[in-house]
Structures are given as structure tokens and as C-alpha cells.
N, C-alpha and C positions, 0 to 999 in steps of 0.2 A: 388087643392093641388100644396104645394111648395117642393121642398124638398133640404132642407140644408145641405149639406154636409163640414164637420170639420175636416181636416185630426186633431190626436195626438199626440204629437211627445214632451215628459222631457217641459212642456206645464202651468204648476202646478200654476206659480204665476199667470198667466192668463185666464186662464182656464174657474173660474167662470163669472169673466166678459161678457166674449164671450159669452161663452151660457146661462146666466141670458139674454143677450141682446136680442136672438132669441126668448125666451121665452117670451118675452117683445114685438113680435110685435102687435101693432093693427092688422094685420094679422092673424089668427089662426087658419086654413087651413097648418099646417106645418108636416114635417115629418123630422124631425132633427137627422142625422143620425151620428154620434162619430164612428171612426176608429182611434184605437190608437195603432199606429205600437210603441210594444216594448216598452215602458217608462218606464224609470229606477228611474224616482219619483213617484209621487204617480198620478198623470193624470188619471193610468187607475182604481185606483181605485172610482173615483173622477166621472169619465164617468159612470162607475157602477152606484155608488149613482146615478145620473140626469135618465137613465136606469127604474131601479130601481121606479124612485117619482113621471117619469113625463113621461103618455104612451106617445108621443110624439117624444119621444126620444127613439132612437137603439142605442144599441154601437156592435164596433166590434173589437173584437182584431186578428191582424191580424200581417204577419213578419212585422220585417225594413226592406224596401225594397226601399225607400225613399214615398216621398213626391207622386210623381206621379198615385202611384202604390194605394197610402191611398185614393186616389181622385177616381182613375180610378174600385175599390172595391164600394165606393158611390155609384157609378153612374149606376153600377152593380143590386145594392138593393134599388136604386130609385125607388116609386110608384109616386111620383110629377108628373104632364105634364108639370112641369117650374122646373129649380135647377139650386139654386146659391151653388155656395162656396164663404168659407168665413176659413180666417186665425186664426189659436186657440189662436195667440197673438192678434190678432183685432178684434170689438164691431163694433152693428149697431144702428143704430137711429130706435124711436119703428116704425117707416113711411117706413122704407125702404124697405120690403119683398111687400107690400101694396103700396106704390105709383109703381115701376119696374113694377108689376102685372097689372096692372091701365093704364099704357105707352103702358107697349108692345103689350094688347088687343089692346089699342082702335088704338096703329100705323100699329097693322096687322104686330109685328116685328118680325125678329130671335132673335133678341139678342137689347134683354134692360138698362143701365146704369146708373149709374149718379156721381157723383164728388163728393171728400172726404176730408177729413183729414190726410197728412199726420203727423204723431207724431216721433218725435224721441226729446227725455226724455222731456225737458220740452218746448220742438220749435212746435206750431204746424203750421202748413204751408195748402193753402188751395192748391188743386191740382184740376185741368181739365179736366176729359176722354176725350175730347174733347174741339178744339174751337171752330165746327161749330155746330147747334144742329141739331140734327134729319142727317149726313153726311150716307153719300151712301156706304154700306158696299167695296165697293170697293177700293174707294176713303180714306177711315179707314183705310184701311192693307195699299196703298202705304205710309199712313202717320206716320204707325207706323212705318216700315220697316225706313222712313227717317229721326225718329226719330223729326216730325214734334207734334209728344203727346205722352201721358203716357198711354194712355190708354191698350195698351198693353198684360195688364194682366188678370188672368180669376176672381178675388176676384171685388168685386162694379158692377157687370155685372148680370142679372137673361138670363138661358138660358132654347133654350125649350127638354125636355128631348129626345124626338122622332128625335129631326134634329143630333145629334149629329150622328156624322158619322164614328169621328175617337178618341181613349180613345189617352187622356195622355201617351205622349214620355216618354221615362223609362231615362229623363235627371234632371239634381238638379239645374239647370241654364237655360233660357229663353225656360219654359221649357211649360210655360205659351203664350207666343206666338206660337208657337207652334200648341197650339191648338188652337185659336182665331184666325190665318189662316187654319186651317180646318174646321174650322165649319163654319165661317165667305167663304168660298172661292167659287164662279160662284155664291152663291147669289145678286139678282140684286139689289136686295129692299133697304131702307132705316135705319140706326139701332134706335133703340128711345132712347130717351136724357130722363132721369129728370134731370132737372140744377137747384140740390139742392146738398146739403154736406151729404147724409145717409148715409155715413160707414167711420171711423175710421183703416188708416191703421197702423198700429205700425212698428213701425223697432227694432228691437232686437239686443242688442250688440250681441250674438253672434249666432244670423241666415248667412244666407249663407250670406247676400249683407252685413252685418257686417264683419261678419270675413273674408270675400272674401280670399277661403283658393283658392292656385291653383287648386284643385283637385276639385270642384268645378266649376270654371272660364275656367278651358282648356273646361268640358263636354262643356259649354255653348258653348264655338268655333268652337266644332262641333258638335252644335244642329243648330246652326248659320249656320253653313258651310252644312249642309243638307238641312234647308231650303235653299240656294242661289242653288245648285245640284236640287234639285227639281224644284221650275221656270226655272231658266234657261232647264229644259228638259222638262216641261209639260207644264210650265203655264206662255208663255215669256214676258206680258203685265208686271209681276211683277219683270224681272230678275233683271233690271239696279237698281230697290229699296231693292228687298233683298243682291243683291251689298254693297248697300249704310249700309242697314242692318250688314254683315257680318264685315265689315268693319268699324262701329262706334264702333264693343263689340270689334273689336282686339286693335281699342284707348281705351277703356276704360280698361279693360285687362292689355296694356302695361302701360298705365298710373296711377297703381293703386300694378307697381311693388316696393314692398321696396326699400328703398337703400341700404341695407346690401342681396340680395336675396340671399334666398336657394338657393342651384342646382336645385331644384323642382322649383323655382320660375323664375329661370335660364331659363331652358326649353320653359317653359312658355312664358316669357317675349321674348324670340328669334323666338318660335310660333307666336305670336302676329304681332312682328318687318317683318315680311314675307309676312304675309297675307295685311298688311301697304301699302307695299312695292309694294306687285300682284296688290293691287285695288287702291291708290289713284289717278293712271291718269284715270282709265276708269269715276269714280267717276266725280271729276276738274271737265270733259266735259261731264259730265251729266244735264242740265240747272234745274232741279229738286230739284237738292239734294240740303242743307242747306248748308245754308253763314257758319252755326258753320263751318260743319261735313270737307267744301272747307277749309275753312281756316286752319286747323289741318292740313288734307293732303298738303298746301301750305308751312305751317312752321316745319312737319314733312322730305321735302323736302328736305330744309335749314337745321334746322339740331332736332334731333330727342331727343336731350337731351334741346335742346333750351323749344323744346315741353314742355320738362317733368316739367322745372324750371318754364315754363307760367303757367301750368296745376294747382301746387304745390302753386304758387302765391296765383293767383285764388281761392284756393278753400280755402288757413290759412282765404284772407280776407274774405268770405266770410261764417266761421265755425267762425270765431269772430266779424263782427258784428250780428251775431243773438245770440251771447252773452251778 
């Protein structure tokens, strides 16, 4: 049996498509858990209707304490040998679960993942979970921290429920990567990869990433800093990569601060800039760091304002070419 956990908070526009895609799986032994965190739209009612009509669906209404809390609640209630997390904005192809179960059992792996479609309005891009097929777990962690792969998310993956050692940390940003690190750290085997696009990751304008709210981005820096401290103290083999991970997220935050920042944004920008100045020299000397990260470091030494202008120009060009 596979447990599918779907955290729900004001997702009435997308929830039906998400749940219906799970109910339409070719793999039928499903334990579908909808965790509603005090939705103020009609999402909670739709969850209740699903649980009444479909025996494989259970719904729980809990206090709103963030997506990590909702996922942790789903883990506690899970009945399946395997568990998958799907965001309520997203949806999956019918063979998603069957393909992941097949490969995780064939490879006797701790985790299985697939490629995904990245949906932003009318724009649909292909997003590979990893560059190499079936990488070793340690290499995957390093590539995630260094920014060589976009696989450090909990969606698009299948986990062994009994192997989950730590719950999701109570962060609103980068909590996925922390969970993946906790889950895979110490595992010496390979990751099972299905080289098929089976998951649709849908960007929502009012999601955390879409809004880039200062409080959530600051939360992400705190999470990255905790990962960095944890690696420095207990897992030195990841220390350099964790520095790069913290630095890359600091760059992301700093470069997305608005031109007319609020006092809160200004404080966040200053925090990110201090991290950039503190860690860029070390990352520049790390031969494993990516060329992109090193280029950002070098330009930031010359002028952080120049770096911001280059980033804004590149982002504008990317947005224009997509239209």
C-alpha cells in the first residue's frame, strides 16, 4: 500500500484536479490522506465530500501551523509501506505511483523519484530530477547542496515510510531539502530514478515562492544556516556543500529584494548580504562549487549592485523569451 499525503490550505481552485489525478492511478492500493489546515475557502468541504464518497480517502482538519506540520500529521496517520507527498496545486499522471513503486522495489532503493513538468501559467517546462540515472545518495545530497540538481523537494518522490527518521522541520522555506537530507544522510545505496515526466509541479502566484515574502525567505535562510551548522558539527563531508547551499540561498534572497524595499525587506537584504560576504571566499576556493555560483561570488566582490542589475536583466530576458 502507498500513502499519499496532500496538505490543503485554500486550494479550492486546484484541489479537485489534484485529488482526481491520485484517484485515477493505475496502482489502486492507496491510502490518500487530505490534511486541511483551517482553510477559509470551501476546500475543507470538498475534502469531506471526497472522504464520504471514496473509502481510500481520509480527511483530517487540524490547526494551521504550516505545510510541514500538515505533512508530519500525514506521516503519523500513514498506513502504507511507502509514502508520497503531493502539493494540492499539483497533479500526477496515472502511472506515477505504479512506476515509482516498481523502480523502488526493483532497485531495493530507499527513495524513488521521477522527472516533472514545471507549469507557470501557460508556460510548461521539463524539469529533470537528476542528471545521472540512479546516483548514489551521497552524490545526490552534494549535487543538491551545490545547486547542480533541482531534486531537493519532497514532491515527485516515493519514500519508505518506516525509514523516515526525522519529521519535517517547522520552516516555510527549504524544509523539503532539510527533510531529504535527514532521510538520506548515512544511506550508502543508490536513488532509483524513473526517467519519465510523471509529475506536474504548478507554480501558484500566491504561493510562498510566487510572493517571495520576507518572513518566509528569512525562514529559509535560517533553515539553510541550521543545515550548515549541522554539517559542520556532525557531517563534515557535507560542510563545504552546505556552505554553498547557504550562500546560493542568500544570493537568491538578496537578488529578489524589491527596488523600493520595505523596512522588513531591507533587514532581510542586509542579512543575506552579510552571508554573501562571509562565505563567498570559501566557496570560491571550493573546486566542487558550480561555475554559476563562483561567477556570482566574483561579481559580488566587484559590486553587488552590478550583480543585481545583471540578474534583473537576465530574468527579464528569460521572461520575455518565454512569452
